[in-house]
N, C-alpha and C positions, 0 to 999 in steps of 0.2 A: 797628187794634187799640187804639191810644192814644185815638183819638177816641171809640170806644165806651165805653172805661173812663172817660174824662173826662165824657161825657154821663151815664153811669150815676151817677157820683159827684155831679155837679151836680144830677141829679134827686133823689138821696137827700138832699142838703142842703136842697133846696126843700121836699120832702115832710116832712122832720123839723123844719123851721122854723129850722134853723141859718143860713139865708140872710137871716133877718129880725133886724136889730139889736135890735128891741124884745123879741124872744123871748130873745136872749142877755142883754140887760140884766135881764130878769125872772129869769133863771137866776142871775145874779151878785148879785142883790139879796136877801141872806139876812135882813137886819134888818127889813124892812118888813112881814113877815107875808104878803106876796104872792109868795113864792118859787115859781118854776116849776121843778119837779123833772124835767120831761120830757126836758130835754137831758142830764141825768145818765144816763137810760136809753139815749139815743142813743150817748153816749160809752162807756158800759159795754158795750153790745152790740158796738161797734167793737173794744174791747179784748178781749172774749171771742173774737172772730174772729181778730184779728191777732196777739195775744200768743203763742198756741201756734205759729202759723206762723213768726214770727220766731225763736222759741226753737228750733224744729226746724232752721231755716236755719243758725243758729249752732252748735248742739250736734252736728249730724250733717254739717256741711260741705256743705250743699246749695246754696250760693249760685250755683254754676255751673249747676246743674240746675234752678233755680227757674223757674216759669212766668212770674214777674214780673221776671225778670232782676235779682235782688237783688244780684248781684255788683257792680252799679253803685251800690248804696246804700252809704252810709258807715256801716256797722254797727260799733259799738265792740267791741273784743275782750271775751270773757267775763271777768267779774270786774273790769273797769275801773271805777274810782270816778269819779263826776262831777268834771269839772274846771271852772275858772273860765269858760271859753268856754261850756260847757253851761249853767251857772247864769246868766250874763249873758244868753245867748240866750233862756232860759226866762223871765227877768224881762221882757225887751223884748217877747217874744211876749205875755205876760200883760197888760202895760201897753197894748199896741196893741189887743188883743182887748177889754179892759175899757173903753178910751176910745171906740172906734168901734163896738164890738159885732160886729166881723167879724174872722175870721182869714183867711189868704190864700185858702183854697178858696171860702168864701162871698163874699169880696170880688170874685173873678173872676166868680162867678155874677151878682152885682149890677151889675157893669160892663155886662153884656149885658142884664140884665132891667130894672133900674131905675137908669139912669145919672143921677148928680147931682154937684154940686160936692163934696159931702162924700165921695162914693165916689171921685171923681177925686183929691182930696187924699190919701185913704188909699192909693190906688193909687200915687201919686207917692212917698209915704213907703215903701211896700213896695219899689218899684223902687230907691229910693235906698238902702234897707237891703241889698238884694241886691248892689247895686254896691259899697257899702262893704265888705261881706264878701268879694266877689271881689277887690277891690283889696288887702285885708288878706292874703288867701291868696296872691296873687301876690307881695306883698312878702316874706312869710314864706318862700315857696318860692324866691325869688331869693336871699334870705340863706342858706338851706340849700344852694342850688346853689353860691353863692360859697364857702361853707365847704367843700363837697365838692370844688370845683375847687382850693382852696388845699391841702387834704389830698392830693389827687391830685398836685399840683405838687410837694409836699414828698416824696412817695413816688418820683416820677419822678426828681427831682434827686438824691435819696439813692441810688437805684439806679444812676444815671449816675455818681455819684461813686464808688460801690462798684466799678462796672465799670472806671473809670479807674484806681482804686487797684490792682485785680487786674492790669490791663494793665501798669502801671508795675512791679509786683512781678515779673511774668513777664519783663519786659525786663531788670530787674536780675539775675534768675536767669540769663538767657542770657548776660549780660555777664560774670558771675562764673565761669561754667562754662569750663573750659579748652577752647580750640579744638582740634579733632582735628589730629593731626600730619599734615602733607602730605608725602608722599614723592614725589620726582620720580626717576623711573628713566629712564635713557637706554639704549636698546638699539641696537646697530649691526647 
């Protein structure tokens, strides 16, 4: 399934011209008068298809029932405003796309179709970026985990102290209570 989707996506990138850095550069060159608007139609048609799909996934809670297994996608909650991570990521994506003329999908197409040193450098940059993100996420998750463990420790220690206090109180109560009278009877 994934291979067919990947090949279809790659073919779409090649047919639309998005796998050619020169086409992307012409699209991003607004000031020269030779602006190539055709990629705007490619991106617009992609938005027309995917936007309603993702809106339906979120609004109707269809992530688990999705054909594309959208539950594994990191979809933001409805109404969430963009945060610094999203803004920085978008800037880095734009800088990378603008400098080499390839975003990650077309980059992989070019690795197989027209390998070159420029493509290799861009690929290394992509992999380094992914590695940096993964390391950051692990660090954040380990800090969250450490905080969660600390909170759990405090809760457990507090519960143990409460339990000991209750046991001590029960002992004091039994020590204060008068012992029952013991009568010894002797019968012959």
